[in-house]
N, CA, C and O atoms as a Tinker XYZ file with bonds, in Angstrom:
   508  protein
     1  N    -33.122000  -46.595000  -54.277000    73     2
     2  CA   -31.973000  -46.501000  -55.164000    64     1     3
     3  C    -32.280000  -45.584000  -56.347000    63     2     4     5
     4  O    -31.444000  -44.755000  -56.710000    81     3
     5  N    -33.463000  -45.715000  -56.957000    73     3     6
     6  CA   -33.818000  -44.875000  -58.101000    64     5     7
     7  C    -33.838000  -43.398000  -57.735000    63     6     8     9
     8  O    -33.491000  -42.544000  -58.551000    81     7
     9  N    -34.252000  -43.095000  -56.488000    73     7    10
    10  CA   -34.291000  -41.716000  -56.032000    64     9    11
    11  C    -32.880000  -41.131000  -55.997000    63    10    12    13
    12  O    -32.679000  -39.972000  -56.357000    81    11
    13  N    -31.917000  -41.920000  -55.571000    73    11    14
    14  CA   -30.527000  -41.460000  -55.537000    64    13    15
    15  C    -30.035000  -41.194000  -56.954000    63    14    16    17
    16  O    -29.401000  -40.169000  -57.205000    81    15
    17  N    -30.317000  -42.101000  -57.881000    73    15    18
    18  CA   -29.894000  -41.937000  -59.272000    64    17    19
    19  C    -30.545000  -40.694000  -59.871000    63    18    20    21
    20  O    -29.890000  -39.932000  -60.582000    81    19
    21  N    -31.824000  -40.485000  -59.588000    73    19    22
    22  CA   -32.527000  -39.298000  -60.083000    64    21    23
    23  C    -31.909000  -38.025000  -59.523000    63    22    24    25
    24  O    -31.730000  -37.048000  -60.250000    81    23
    25  N    -31.584000  -38.030000  -58.237000    73    23    26
    26  CA   -30.955000  -36.856000  -57.618000    64    25    27
    27  C    -29.600000  -36.568000  -58.244000    63    26    28    29
    28  O    -29.281000  -35.416000  -58.537000    81    27
    29  N    -28.802000  -37.608000  -58.451000    73    27    30
    30  CA   -27.496000  -37.421000  -59.066000    64    29    31
    31  C    -27.639000  -36.914000  -60.502000    63    30    32    33
    32  O    -26.878000  -36.046000  -60.931000    81    31
    33  N    -28.589000  -37.441000  -61.230000    73    31    34
    34  CA   -28.826000  -36.985000  -62.607000    64    33    35
    35  C    -29.262000  -35.530000  -62.615000    63    34    36    37
    36  O    -28.859000  -34.775000  -63.500000    81    35
    37  N    -30.072000  -35.121000  -61.655000    73    35    38
    38  CA   -30.527000  -33.727000  -61.575000    64    37    39
    39  C    -29.353000  -32.797000  -61.267000    63    38    40    41
    40  O    -29.267000  -31.699000  -61.818000    81    39
    41  N    -28.462000  -33.228000  -60.400000    73    39    42
    42  CA   -27.275000  -32.421000  -60.089000    64    41    43
    43  C    -26.422000  -32.262000  -61.339000    63    42    44    45
    44  O    -26.007000  -31.153000  -61.675000    81    43
    45  N    -26.159000  -33.369000  -62.026000    73    43    46
    46  CA   -25.350000  -33.312000  -63.252000    64    45    47
    47  C    -26.004000  -32.439000  -64.311000    63    46    48    49
    48  O    -25.326000  -31.657000  -64.978000    81    47
    49  N    -27.312000  -32.566000  -64.469000    73    47    50
    50  CA   -28.018000  -31.770000  -65.470000    64    49    51
    51  C    -27.903000  -30.286000  -65.163000    63    50    52    53
    52  O    -27.660000  -29.481000  -66.061000    81    51
    53  N    -28.075000  -29.926000  -63.911000    73    51    54
    54  CA   -27.962000  -28.519000  -63.512000    64    53    55
    55  C    -26.546000  -27.997000  -63.755000    63    54    56    57
    56  O    -26.373000  -26.901000  -64.289000    81    55
    57  N    -25.544000  -28.768000  -63.370000    73    55    58
    58  CA   -24.160000  -28.333000  -63.544000    64    57    59
    59  C    -23.765000  -28.243000  -65.018000    63    58    60    61
    60  O    -22.916000  -27.430000  -65.383000    81    59
    61  N    -24.368000  -29.061000  -65.852000    73    59    62
    62  CA   -24.063000  -29.020000  -67.282000    64    61    63
    63  C    -24.555000  -27.736000  -67.938000    63    62    64    65
    64  O    -24.123000  -27.397000  -69.040000    81    63
    65  N    -25.452000  -27.024000  -67.273000    73    63    66
    66  CA   -26.018000  -25.799000  -67.846000    64    65    67
    67  C    -25.330000  -24.535000  -67.318000    63    66    68    69
    68  O    -25.732000  -23.428000  -67.676000    81    67
    69  N    -24.307000  -24.678000  -66.480000    73    67    70
    70  CA   -23.626000  -23.508000  -65.909000    64    69    71
    71  C    -22.722000  -22.861000  -66.954000    63    70    72    73
    72  O    -22.374000  -23.474000  -67.963000    81    71
    73  N    -22.355000  -21.623000  -66.692000    73    71    74
    74  CA   -21.408000  -20.911000  -67.550000    64    73    75
    75  C    -20.005000  -21.452000  -67.295000    63    74    76    77
    76  O    -19.616000  -21.697000  -66.153000    81    75
    77  N    -19.263000  -21.629000  -68.364000    73    75    78
    78  CA   -17.856000  -21.993000  -68.227000    64    77    79
    79  C    -17.027000  -21.062000  -69.111000    63    78    80    81
    80  O    -17.458000  -20.659000  -70.192000    81    79
    81  N    -15.847000  -20.735000  -68.636000    73    79    82
    82  CA   -14.920000  -19.969000  -69.460000    64    81    83
    83  C    -14.212000  -20.940000  -70.392000    63    82    84    85
    84  O    -13.749000  -21.998000  -69.967000    81    83
    85  N    -14.132000  -20.576000  -71.651000    73    83    86
    86  CA   -13.519000  -21.459000  -72.636000    64    85    87
    87  C    -12.004000  -21.422000  -72.531000    63    86    88    89
    88  O    -11.413000  -20.405000  -72.169000    81    87
    89  N    -11.397000  -22.541000  -72.852000    73    87    90
    90  CA    -9.945000  -22.688000  -72.784000    64    89    91
    91  C     -9.310000  -22.073000  -74.025000    63    90    92    93
    92  O     -9.623000  -22.489000  -75.141000    81    91
    93  N     -8.425000  -21.091000  -73.856000    73    91    94
    94  CA    -7.755000  -20.513000  -75.010000    64    93    95
    95  C     -6.831000  -21.509000  -75.722000    63    94    96    97
    96  O     -6.390000  -21.261000  -76.845000    81    95
    97  N     -6.542000  -22.636000  -75.062000    73    95    98
    98  CA    -5.727000  -23.671000  -75.688000    64    97    99
    99  C     -6.476000  -24.484000  -76.726000    63    98   100   101
   100  O     -5.869000  -25.242000  -77.483000    81    99
   101  N     -7.802000  -24.330000  -76.766000    73    99   102
   102  CA    -8.592000  -25.051000  -77.758000    64   101   103
   103  C     -9.641000  -25.940000  -77.121000    63   102   104   105
   104  O     -9.893000  -25.879000  -75.918000    81   103
   105  N    -10.245000  -26.768000  -77.960000    73   103   106
   106  CA   -11.305000  -27.663000  -77.500000    64   105   107
   107  C    -11.133000  -29.031000  -78.153000    63   106   108   109
   108  O    -10.372000  -29.195000  -79.107000    81   107
   109  N    -11.860000  -30.008000  -77.611000    73   107   110
   110  CA   -11.780000  -31.382000  -78.087000    64   109   111
   111  C    -13.160000  -31.886000  -78.495000    63   110   112   113
   112  O    -14.167000  -31.566000  -77.864000    81   111
   113  N    -13.186000  -32.672000  -79.549000    73   111   114
   114  CA   -14.367000  -33.448000  -79.907000    64   113   115
   115  C    -14.018000  -34.897000  -79.584000    63   114   116   117
   116  O    -13.049000  -35.443000  -80.112000    81   115
   117  N    -14.811000  -35.514000  -78.718000    73   115   118
   118  CA   -14.548000  -36.868000  -78.239000    64   117   119
   119  C    -15.536000  -37.823000  -78.903000    63   118   120   121
   120  O    -16.730000  -37.535000  -78.993000    81   119
   121  N    -15.028000  -38.953000  -79.363000    73   119   122
   122  CA   -15.898000  -39.953000  -79.975000    64   121   123
   123  C    -15.269000  -41.335000  -79.828000    63   122   124   125
   124  O    -14.098000  -41.463000  -79.469000    81   123
   125  N    -16.060000  -42.360000  -80.111000    73   123   126
   126  CA   -15.615000  -43.738000  -79.977000    64   125   127
   127  C    -15.503000  -44.404000  -81.337000    63   126   128   129
   128  O    -16.242000  -44.080000  -82.266000    81   127
   129  N    -14.573000  -45.333000  -81.440000    73   127   130
   130  CA   -14.530000  -46.291000  -82.546000    64   129   131
   131  C    -14.740000  -47.649000  -81.885000    63   130   132   133
   132  O    -13.800000  -48.265000  -81.384000    81   131
   133  N    -15.990000  -48.103000  -81.895000    73   131   134
   134  CA   -16.335000  -49.334000  -81.177000    64   133   135
   135  C    -15.648000  -50.551000  -81.780000    63   134   136   137
   136  O    -15.263000  -51.466000  -81.052000    81   135
   137  N    -15.489000  -50.573000  -83.101000    73   135   138
   138  CA   -14.832000  -51.722000  -83.736000    64   137   139
   139  C    -13.369000  -51.820000  -83.319000    63   138   140   141
   140  O    -12.869000  -52.911000  -83.042000    81   139
   141  N    -12.692000  -50.689000  -83.274000    73   139   142
   142  CA   -11.282000  -50.672000  -82.873000    64   141   143
   143  C    -11.133000  -50.656000  -81.351000    63   142   144   145
   144  O    -10.031000  -50.837000  -80.834000    81   143
   145  N    -12.239000  -50.440000  -80.631000    73   143   146
   146  CA   -12.253000  -50.354000  -79.174000    64   145   147
   147  C    -11.343000  -49.239000  -78.664000    63   146   148   149
   148  O    -10.534000  -49.426000  -77.756000    81   147
   149  N    -11.511000  -48.051000  -79.297000    73   147   150
   150  CA   -10.690000  -46.894000  -78.957000    64   149   151
   151  C    -11.540000  -45.669000  -78.663000    63   150   152   153
   152  O    -12.630000  -45.498000  -79.209000    81   151
   153  N    -11.017000  -44.823000  -77.788000    73   151   154
   154  CA   -11.579000  -43.505000  -77.515000    64   153   155
   155  C    -10.708000  -42.511000  -78.283000    63   154   156   157
   156  O     -9.480000  -42.571000  -78.216000    81   155
   157  N    -11.346000  -41.606000  -79.004000    73   155   158
   158  CA   -10.623000  -40.580000  -79.763000    64   157   159
   159  C    -10.956000  -39.200000  -79.208000    63   158   160   161
   160  O    -12.065000  -38.946000  -78.738000    81   159
   161  N     -9.969000  -38.322000  -79.276000    73   159   162
   162  CA   -10.163000  -36.920000  -78.890000    64   161   163
   163  C     -9.454000  -36.060000  -79.928000    63   162   164   165
   164  O     -8.225000  -36.004000  -79.970000    81   163
   165  N    -10.241000  -35.393000  -80.762000    73   163   166
   166  CA    -9.679000  -34.475000  -81.766000    64   165   167
   167  C     -9.529000  -33.107000  -81.122000    63   166   168   169
   168  O    -10.472000  -32.581000  -80.532000    81   167
   169  N     -8.342000  -32.537000  -81.238000    73   167   170
   170  CA    -8.086000  -31.218000  -80.671000    64   169   171
   171  C     -8.151000  -30.159000  -81.767000    63   170   172   173
   172  O     -7.577000  -30.321000  -82.844000    81   171
   173  N     -8.854000  -29.082000  -81.472000    73   171   174
   174  CA    -8.988000  -27.938000  -82.374000    64   173   175
   175  C     -8.512000  -26.690000  -81.651000    63   174   176   177
   176  O     -8.812000  -26.503000  -80.472000    81   175
   177  N     -7.776000  -25.838000  -82.344000    73   175   178
   178  CA    -7.370000  -24.576000  -81.745000    64   177   179
   179  C     -8.495000  -23.555000  -81.873000    63   178   180   181
   180  O     -9.384000  -23.692000  -82.713000    81   179
   181  N     -8.441000  -22.554000  -81.045000    73   179   182
   182  CA    -9.368000  -21.430000  -81.117000    64   181   183
   183  C     -8.730000  -20.223000  -80.446000    63   182   184   185
   184  O     -7.700000  -20.325000  -79.779000    81   183
   185  N     -9.362000  -19.098000  -80.642000    73   183   186
   186  CA    -9.000000  -17.862000  -79.955000    64   185   187
   187  C    -10.236000  -17.441000  -79.186000    63   186   188   189
   188  O    -11.349000  -17.548000  -79.702000    81   187
   189  N    -10.066000  -16.968000  -77.969000    73   187   190
   190  CA   -11.203000  -16.480000  -77.186000    64   189   191
   191  C    -11.259000  -14.969000  -77.354000    63   190   192   193
   192  O    -10.301000  -14.263000  -77.039000    81   191
   193  N    -12.402000  -14.476000  -77.858000    73   191   194
   194  CA   -12.520000  -13.031000  -78.091000    64   193   195
   195  C    -12.901000  -12.293000  -76.812000    63   194   196   197
   196  O    -13.047000  -12.910000  -75.757000    81   195
   197  N    -13.063000  -10.977000  -76.903000    73   195   198
   198  CA   -13.348000  -10.162000  -75.719000    64   197   199
   199  C    -14.731000  -10.414000  -75.129000    63   198   200   201
   200  O    -15.022000   -9.963000  -74.021000    81   199
   201  N    -15.583000  -11.131000  -75.857000    73   199   202
   202  CA   -16.897000  -11.512000  -75.331000    64   201   203
   203  C    -16.859000  -12.889000  -74.667000    63   202   204   205
   204  O    -17.858000  -13.335000  -74.104000    81   203
   205  N    -15.692000  -13.571000  -74.732000    73   203   206
   206  CA   -15.563000  -14.903000  -74.165000    64   205   207
   207  C    -15.987000  -16.003000  -75.113000    63   206   208   209
   208  O    -16.181000  -17.144000  -74.696000    81   207
   209  N    -16.134000  -15.668000  -76.399000    73   207   210
   210  CA   -16.557000  -16.652000  -77.391000    64   209   211
   211  C    -15.354000  -17.238000  -78.113000    63   210   212   213
   212  O    -14.354000  -16.556000  -78.337000    81   211
   213  N    -15.464000  -18.521000  -78.476000    73   211   214
   214  CA   -14.405000  -19.186000  -79.236000    64   213   215
   215  C    -14.508000  -18.759000  -80.693000    63   214   216   217
   216  O    -15.584000  -18.793000  -81.291000    81   215
   217  N    -13.373000  -18.358000  -81.252000    73   215   218
   218  CA   -13.308000  -17.859000  -82.618000    64   217   219
   219  C    -12.301000  -18.702000  -83.398000    63   218   220   221
   220  O    -11.236000  -19.043000  -82.884000    81   219
   221  N    -12.645000  -19.030000  -84.633000    73   219   222
   222  CA   -11.725000  -19.753000  -85.516000    64   221   223
   223  C    -10.542000  -18.835000  -85.820000    63   222   224   225
   224  O    -10.741000  -17.743000  -86.352000    81   223
   225  N     -9.310000  -19.256000  -85.494000    73   223   226
   226  CA    -8.171000  -18.375000  -85.718000    64   225   227
   227  C     -7.903000  -18.092000  -87.192000    63   226   228   229
   228  O     -7.264000  -17.091000  -87.517000    81   227
   229  N     -8.376000  -18.948000  -88.083000    73   227   230
   230  CA    -8.147000  -18.752000  -89.517000    64   229   231
   231  C     -9.161000  -17.804000  -90.150000    63   230   232   233
   232  O     -8.810000  -16.989000  -91.003000    81   231
   233  N    -10.439000  -17.916000  -89.723000    73   231   234
   234  CA   -11.490000  -17.123000  -90.364000    64   233   235
   235  C    -11.940000  -15.934000  -89.526000    63   234   236   237
   236  O    -12.512000  -14.981000  -90.055000    81   235
   237  N    -11.684000  -15.983000  -88.217000    73   235   238
   238  CA   -12.155000  -14.928000  -87.323000    64   237   239
   239  C    -13.628000  -15.064000  -86.977000    63   238   240   241
   240  O    -14.183000  -14.203000  -86.294000    81   239
   241  N    -14.271000  -16.135000  -87.438000    73   239   242
   242  CA   -15.698000  -16.342000  -87.176000    64   241   243
   243  C    -15.900000  -17.099000  -85.872000    63   242   244   245
   244  O    -15.103000  -17.962000  -85.503000    81   243
   245  N    -17.002000  -16.752000  -85.171000    73   243   246
   246  CA   -17.364000  -17.445000  -83.944000    64   245   247
   247  C    -17.673000  -18.901000  -84.267000    63   246   248   249
   248  O    -18.345000  -19.200000  -85.254000    81   247
   249  N    -17.174000  -19.803000  -83.425000    73   247   250
   250  CA   -17.418000  -21.237000  -83.595000    64   249   251
   251  C    -18.698000  -21.578000  -82.841000    63   250   252   253
   252  O    -18.724000  -21.491000  -81.613000    81   251
   253  N    -19.763000  -21.965000  -83.548000    73   251   254
   254  CA   -21.018000  -22.265000  -82.860000    64   253   255
   255  C    -20.903000  -23.543000  -82.022000    63   254   256   257
   256  O    -20.269000  -24.513000  -82.436000    81   255
   257  N    -21.519000  -23.529000  -80.850000    73   255   258
   258  CA   -21.420000  -24.658000  -79.926000    64   257   259
   259  C    -22.334000  -25.815000  -80.310000    63   258   260   261
   260  O    -22.014000  -26.965000  -80.007000    81   259
   261  N    -23.439000  -25.556000  -80.954000    73   259   262
   262  CA   -24.425000  -26.605000  -81.188000    64   261   263
   263  C    -24.649000  -26.925000  -82.665000    63   262   264   265
   264  O    -25.601000  -27.623000  -83.015000    81   263
   265  N    -23.794000  -26.428000  -83.507000    73   263   266
   266  CA   -23.925000  -26.718000  -84.940000    64   265   267
   267  C    -22.692000  -27.453000  -85.417000    63   266   268   269
   268  O    -21.607000  -27.306000  -84.854000    81   267
   269  N    -22.869000  -28.245000  -86.458000    73   267   270
   270  CA   -21.728000  -28.928000  -87.056000    64   269   271
   271  C    -20.920000  -27.897000  -87.842000    63   270   272   273
   272  O    -21.459000  -27.132000  -88.641000    81   271
   273  N    -19.623000  -27.902000  -87.593000    73   271   274
   274  CA   -18.722000  -26.960000  -88.245000    64   273   275
   275  C    -17.590000  -27.761000  -88.871000    63   274   276   277
   276  O    -17.028000  -28.654000  -88.237000    81   275
   277  N    -17.261000  -27.444000  -90.100000    73   275   278
   278  CA   -16.134000  -28.097000  -90.762000    64   277   279
   279  C    -14.864000  -27.336000  -90.433000    63   278   280   281
   280  O    -14.645000  -26.233000  -90.935000    81   279
   281  N    -14.033000  -27.920000  -89.595000    73   279   282
   282  CA   -12.758000  -27.316000  -89.219000    64   281   283
   283  C    -11.691000  -28.386000  -89.282000    63   282   284   285
   284  O    -11.989000  -29.579000  -89.229000    81   283
   285  N    -10.467000  -27.962000  -89.393000    73   283   286
   286  CA    -9.347000  -28.897000  -89.411000    64   285   287
   287  C     -8.792000  -29.024000  -87.998000    63   286   288   289
   288  O     -8.470000  -28.025000  -87.355000    81   287
   289  N     -8.686000  -30.236000  -87.531000    73   287   290
   290  CA    -8.143000  -30.463000  -86.192000    64   289   291
   291  C     -6.626000  -30.332000  -86.222000    63   290   292   293
   292  O     -6.000000  -30.463000  -87.274000    81   291
   293  N     -6.047000  -30.073000  -85.059000    73   291   294
   294  CA    -4.589000  -29.960000  -84.967000    64   293   295
   295  C     -3.951000  -31.298000  -84.628000    63   294   296   297
   296  O     -2.870000  -31.614000  -85.124000    81   295
   297  N     -4.605000  -32.078000  -83.796000    73   295   298
   298  CA    -4.073000  -33.364000  -83.354000    64   297   299
   299  C     -5.231000  -34.308000  -83.054000    63   298   300   301
   300  O     -6.303000  -33.874000  -82.633000    81   299
   301  N     -5.010000  -35.593000  -83.272000    73   299   302
   302  CA    -5.965000  -36.613000  -82.840000    64   301   303
   303  C     -5.258000  -37.523000  -81.848000    63   302   304   305
   304  O     -4.208000  -38.095000  -82.141000    81   303
   305  N     -5.847000  -37.641000  -80.685000    73   303   306
   306  CA    -5.345000  -38.544000  -79.664000    64   305   307
   307  C     -6.269000  -39.755000  -79.622000    63   306   308   309
   308  O     -7.481000  -39.610000  -79.781000    81   307
   309  N     -5.717000  -40.939000  -79.411000    73   307   310
   310  CA    -6.545000  -42.128000  -79.250000    64   309   311
   311  C     -5.946000  -43.013000  -78.178000    63   310   312   313
   312  O     -4.734000  -43.025000  -77.967000    81   311
   313  N     -6.818000  -43.762000  -77.497000    73   311   314
   314  CA    -6.368000  -44.635000  -76.425000    64   313   315
   315  C     -7.443000  -45.676000  -76.135000    63   314   316   317
   316  O     -8.586000  -45.566000  -76.577000    81   315
   317  N     -7.035000  -46.682000  -75.381000    73   315   318
   318  CA    -7.958000  -47.758000  -75.008000    64   317   319
   319  C     -8.723000  -47.448000  -73.740000    63   318   320   321
   320  O     -9.799000  -48.000000  -73.509000    81   319
   321  N     -8.172000  -46.558000  -72.906000    73   319   322
   322  CA    -8.817000  -46.220000  -71.633000    64   321   323
   323  C     -8.753000  -44.711000  -71.403000    63   322   324   325
   324  O     -7.995000  -43.994000  -72.057000    81   323
   325  N     -9.560000  -44.259000  -70.467000    73   323   326
   326  CA    -9.550000  -42.842000  -70.091000    64   325   327
   327  C     -8.193000  -42.443000  -69.525000    63   326   328   329
   328  O     -7.673000  -41.373000  -69.840000    81   327
   329  N     -7.631000  -43.294000  -68.703000    73   327   330
   330  CA    -6.341000  -42.987000  -68.081000    64   329   331
   331  C     -5.243000  -42.879000  -69.139000    63   330   332   333
   332  O     -4.418000  -41.966000  -69.093000    81   331
   333  N     -5.236000  -43.810000  -70.089000    73   331   334
   334  CA    -4.229000  -43.777000  -71.144000    64   333   335
   335  C     -4.353000  -42.494000  -71.972000    63   334   336   337
   336  O     -3.345000  -41.900000  -72.355000    81   335
   337  N     -5.583000  -42.072000  -72.243000    73   335   338
   338  CA    -5.807000  -40.844000  -73.006000    64   337   339
   339  C     -5.333000  -39.619000  -72.221000    63   338   340   341
   340  O     -4.727000  -38.712000  -72.791000    81   339
   341  N     -5.608000  -39.593000  -70.917000    73   339   342
   342  CA    -5.141000  -38.484000  -70.072000    64   341   343
   343  C     -3.619000  -38.414000  -70.041000    63   342   344   345
   344  O     -3.049000  -37.325000  -70.103000    81   343
   345  N     -2.963000  -39.550000  -69.947000    73   343   346
   346  CA    -1.496000  -39.561000  -69.932000    64   345   347
   347  C     -0.965000  -38.996000  -71.243000    63   346   348   349
   348  O     -0.038000  -38.185000  -71.238000    81   347
   349  N     -1.541000  -39.413000  -72.358000    73   347   350
   350  CA    -1.071000  -38.919000  -73.658000    64   349   351
   351  C     -1.231000  -37.405000  -73.777000    63   350   352   353
   352  O     -0.326000  -36.720000  -74.254000    81   351
   353  N     -2.371000  -36.887000  -73.348000    73   351   354
   354  CA    -2.662000  -35.459000  -73.524000    64   353   355
   355  C     -1.960000  -34.592000  -72.482000    63   354   356   357
   356  O     -1.377000  -33.563000  -72.823000    81   355
   357  N     -2.012000  -35.002000  -71.215000    73   355   358
   358  CA    -1.539000  -34.138000  -70.132000    64   357   359
   359  C     -0.091000  -34.366000  -69.721000    63   358   360   361
   360  O      0.538000  -33.475000  -69.151000    81   359
   361  N      0.442000  -35.544000  -70.002000    73   359   362
   362  CA     1.804000  -35.839000  -69.565000    64   361   363
   363  C      2.789000  -35.937000  -70.722000    63   362   364   365
   364  O      3.919000  -35.457000  -70.624000    81   363
   365  N      2.362000  -36.557000  -71.811000    73   363   366
   366  CA     3.293000  -36.792000  -72.913000    64   365   367
   367  C      3.345000  -35.667000  -73.930000    63   366   368   369
   368  O      4.334000  -35.549000  -74.653000    81   367
   369  N      2.323000  -34.843000  -74.010000    73   367   370
   370  CA     2.269000  -33.755000  -74.987000    64   369   371
   371  C      2.724000  -32.467000  -74.317000    63   370   372   373
   372  O      2.107000  -32.005000  -73.357000    81   371
   373  N      3.789000  -31.901000  -74.819000    73   371   374
   374  CA     4.328000  -30.657000  -74.260000    64   373   375
   375  C      4.529000  -29.630000  -75.357000    63   374   376   377
   376  O      5.176000  -29.947000  -76.356000    81   375
   377  N      4.022000  -28.441000  -75.230000    73   375   378
   378  CA     3.159000  -28.031000  -74.118000    64   377   379
   379  C      1.785000  -28.675000  -74.265000    63   378   380   381
   380  O      1.355000  -29.010000  -75.369000    81   379
   381  N      1.115000  -28.840000  -73.152000    73   379   382
   382  CA    -0.213000  -29.450000  -73.167000    64   381   383
   383  C     -1.181000  -28.554000  -73.932000    63   382   384   385
   384  O     -1.122000  -27.331000  -73.801000    81   383
   385  N     -2.069000  -29.146000  -74.728000    73   383   386
   386  CA    -3.076000  -28.344000  -75.418000    64   385   387
   387  C     -4.168000  -27.827000  -74.483000    63   386   388   389
   388  O     -5.016000  -27.032000  -74.890000    81   387
   389  N     -4.144000  -28.278000  -73.239000    73   387   390
   390  CA    -5.127000  -27.853000  -72.247000    64   389   391
   391  C     -4.442000  -26.864000  -71.302000    63   390   392   393
   392  O     -3.417000  -27.179000  -70.695000    81   391
   393  N     -5.023000  -25.660000  -71.185000    73   391   394
   394  CA    -4.377000  -24.615000  -70.389000    64   393   395
   395  C     -5.140000  -24.252000  -69.118000    63   394   396   397
   396  O     -4.681000  -23.413000  -68.343000    81   395
   397  N     -6.291000  -24.870000  -68.897000    73   395   398
   398  CA    -7.083000  -24.551000  -67.711000    64   397   399
   399  C     -7.427000  -25.828000  -66.954000    63   398   400   401
   400  O     -7.773000  -26.850000  -67.547000    81   399
   401  N     -7.322000  -25.743000  -65.616000    73   399   402
   402  CA    -7.593000  -26.917000  -64.791000    64   401   403
   403  C     -9.034000  -27.397000  -64.909000    63   402   404   405
   404  O     -9.283000  -28.603000  -64.909000    81   403
   405  N     -9.991000  -26.469000  -65.010000    73   403   406
   406  CA   -11.381000  -26.900000  -65.127000    64   405   407
   407  C    -11.614000  -27.652000  -66.433000    63   406   408   409
   408  O    -12.437000  -28.566000  -66.486000    81   407
   409  N    -10.897000  -27.273000  -67.483000    73   407   410
   410  CA   -11.002000  -27.973000  -68.757000    64   409   411
   411  C    -10.408000  -29.378000  -68.631000    63   410   412   413
   412  O    -10.964000  -30.340000  -69.162000    81   411
   413  N     -9.282000  -29.493000  -67.930000    73   411   414
   414  CA    -8.665000  -30.803000  -67.709000    64   413   415
   415  C     -9.601000  -31.721000  -66.916000    63   414   416   417
   416  O     -9.739000  -32.902000  -67.233000    81   415
   417  N    -10.239000  -31.168000  -65.889000    73   415   418
   418  CA   -11.167000  -31.959000  -65.082000    64   417   419
   419  C    -12.360000  -32.415000  -65.920000    63   418   420   421
   420  O    -12.781000  -33.568000  -65.834000    81   419
   421  N    -12.899000  -31.505000  -66.727000    73   419   422
   422  CA   -14.006000  -31.842000  -67.626000    64   421   423
   423  C    -13.601000  -32.977000  -68.569000    63   422   424   425
   424  O    -14.347000  -33.941000  -68.741000    81   423
   425  N    -12.419000  -32.860000  -69.179000    73   423   426
   426  CA   -11.972000  -33.897000  -70.112000    64   425   427
   427  C    -11.818000  -35.243000  -69.411000    63   426   428   429
   428  O    -12.204000  -36.274000  -69.962000    81   427
   429  N    -11.264000  -35.242000  -68.214000    73   427   430
   430  CA   -11.140000  -36.491000  -67.466000    64   429   431
   431  C    -12.488000  -37.153000  -67.240000    63   430   432   433
   432  O    -12.627000  -38.365000  -67.403000    81   431
   433  N    -13.493000  -36.346000  -66.858000    73   431   434
   434  CA   -14.844000  -36.894000  -66.658000    64   433   435
   435  C    -15.404000  -37.440000  -67.960000    63   434   436   437
   436  O    -16.001000  -38.516000  -67.978000    81   435
   437  N    -15.215000  -36.709000  -69.041000    73   435   438
   438  CA   -15.740000  -37.154000  -70.334000    64   437   439
   439  C    -15.038000  -38.421000  -70.819000    63   438   440   441
   440  O    -15.675000  -39.312000  -71.381000    81   439
   441  N    -13.736000  -38.498000  -70.602000    73   439   442
   442  CA   -13.010000  -39.695000  -71.026000    64   441   443
   443  C    -13.491000  -40.928000  -70.262000    63   442   444   445
   444  O    -13.585000  -42.013000  -70.835000    81   443
   445  N    -13.796000  -40.768000  -68.971000    73   443   446
   446  CA   -14.334000  -41.886000  -68.187000    64   445   447
   447  C    -15.710000  -42.281000  -68.722000    63   446   448   449
   448  O    -16.000000  -43.468000  -68.872000    81   447
   449  N    -16.553000  -41.299000  -69.007000    73   447   450
   450  CA   -17.873000  -41.591000  -69.574000    64   449   451
   451  C    -17.729000  -42.333000  -70.908000    63   450   452   453
   452  O    -18.467000  -43.279000  -71.182000    81   451
   453  N    -16.773000  -41.895000  -71.733000    73   451   454
   454  CA   -16.550000  -42.543000  -73.024000    64   453   455
   455  C    -16.055000  -43.978000  -72.822000    63   454   456   457
   456  O    -16.479000  -44.890000  -73.533000    81   455
   457  N    -15.169000  -44.173000  -71.863000    73   455   458
   458  CA   -14.663000  -45.517000  -71.581000    64   457   459
   459  C    -15.785000  -46.444000  -71.126000    63   458   460   461
   460  O    -15.866000  -47.587000  -71.576000    81   459
   461  N    -16.641000  -45.962000  -70.244000    73   459   462
   462  CA   -17.774000  -46.769000  -69.771000    64   461   463
   463  C    -18.683000  -47.137000  -70.947000    63   462   464   465
   464  O    -19.134000  -48.278000  -71.052000    81   463
   465  N    -18.948000  -46.184000  -71.819000    73   463   466
   466  CA   -19.788000  -46.461000  -72.996000    64   465   467
   467  C    -19.121000  -47.492000  -73.900000    63   466   468   469
   468  O    -19.790000  -48.367000  -74.450000    81   467
   469  N    -17.831000  -47.393000  -74.050000    73   467   470
   470  CA   -17.100000  -48.349000  -74.878000    64   469   471
   471  C    -17.191000  -49.754000  -74.293000    63   470   472   473
   472  O    -17.397000  -50.720000  -75.027000    81   471
   473  N    -17.042000  -49.870000  -72.994000    73   471   474
   474  CA   -17.080000  -51.173000  -72.320000    64   473   475
   475  C    -18.476000  -51.772000  -72.338000    63   474   476   477
   476  O    -18.636000  -52.975000  -72.544000    81   475
   477  N    -19.490000  -50.935000  -72.123000    73   475   478
   478  CA   -20.869000  -51.433000  -72.001000    64   477   479
   479  C    -21.614000  -51.508000  -73.328000    63   478   480   481
   480  O    -22.691000  -52.097000  -73.412000    81   479
   481  N    -21.030000  -50.907000  -74.366000    73   479   482
   482  CA   -21.705000  -50.901000  -75.657000    64   481   483
   483  C    -22.748000  -49.808000  -75.794000    63   482   484   485
   484  O    -23.493000  -49.783000  -76.774000    81   483
   485  N    -22.813000  -48.905000  -74.825000    73   483   486
   486  CA   -23.783000  -47.809000  -74.880000    64   485   487
   487  C    -23.313000  -46.733000  -75.850000    63   486   488   489
   488  O    -22.145000  -46.690000  -76.234000    81   487
   489  N    -24.228000  -45.879000  -76.232000    73   487   490
   490  CA   -23.869000  -44.718000  -77.055000    64   489   491
   491  C    -23.169000  -43.696000  -76.171000    63   490   492   493
   492  O    -23.476000  -43.565000  -74.987000    81   491
   493  N    -22.242000  -42.989000  -76.753000    73   491   494
   494  CA   -21.569000  -41.916000  -76.032000    64   493   495
   495  C    -21.882000  -40.597000  -76.740000    63   494   496   497
   496  O    -21.672000  -40.457000  -77.945000    81   495
   497  N    -22.384000  -39.639000  -75.971000    73   495   498
   498  CA   -22.616000  -38.283000  -76.462000    64   497   499
   499  C    -21.878000  -37.343000  -75.527000    63   498   500   501
   500  O    -22.131000  -37.327000  -74.322000    81   499
   501  N    -20.978000  -36.572000  -76.077000    73   499   502
   502  CA   -20.180000  -35.649000  -75.285000    64   501   503
   503  C    -21.049000  -34.584000  -74.648000    63   502   504   505
   504  O    -21.918000  -34.010000  -75.304000    81   503
   505  N    -20.817000  -34.315000  -73.365000    73   503   506
   506  CA   -21.589000  -33.307000  -72.620000    64   505   507
   507  C    -21.042000  -31.929000  -72.933000    63   506   508
   508  O    -21.544000  -30.933000  -72.413000    81   507
């Protein structure tokens, strides 16, 4: 059983390091409020430049992927489950802030991971 878990973890780790095209509709920061038992997703707008980098539309500066950046979010979504959060973002919000299918799939996976962490009491770190 451990060998299977290790293999699956290795696959996920490898896939997490692949190149992805950024969504011109923006990006989300996902986090939990364990006391309120809610999953939150803050949406931020961006512009994708000719190099494929996300740029702050207000400052024109590249948004670093691994550094803390002070930006103003456009919307905060919250829900009790991954499914409820997906319905709010993809079905109830028009136009959807997500413009690419791969981004939608990524968010669905992350929302499930966040829900599992919320239920089990584990820490959640967005991939």
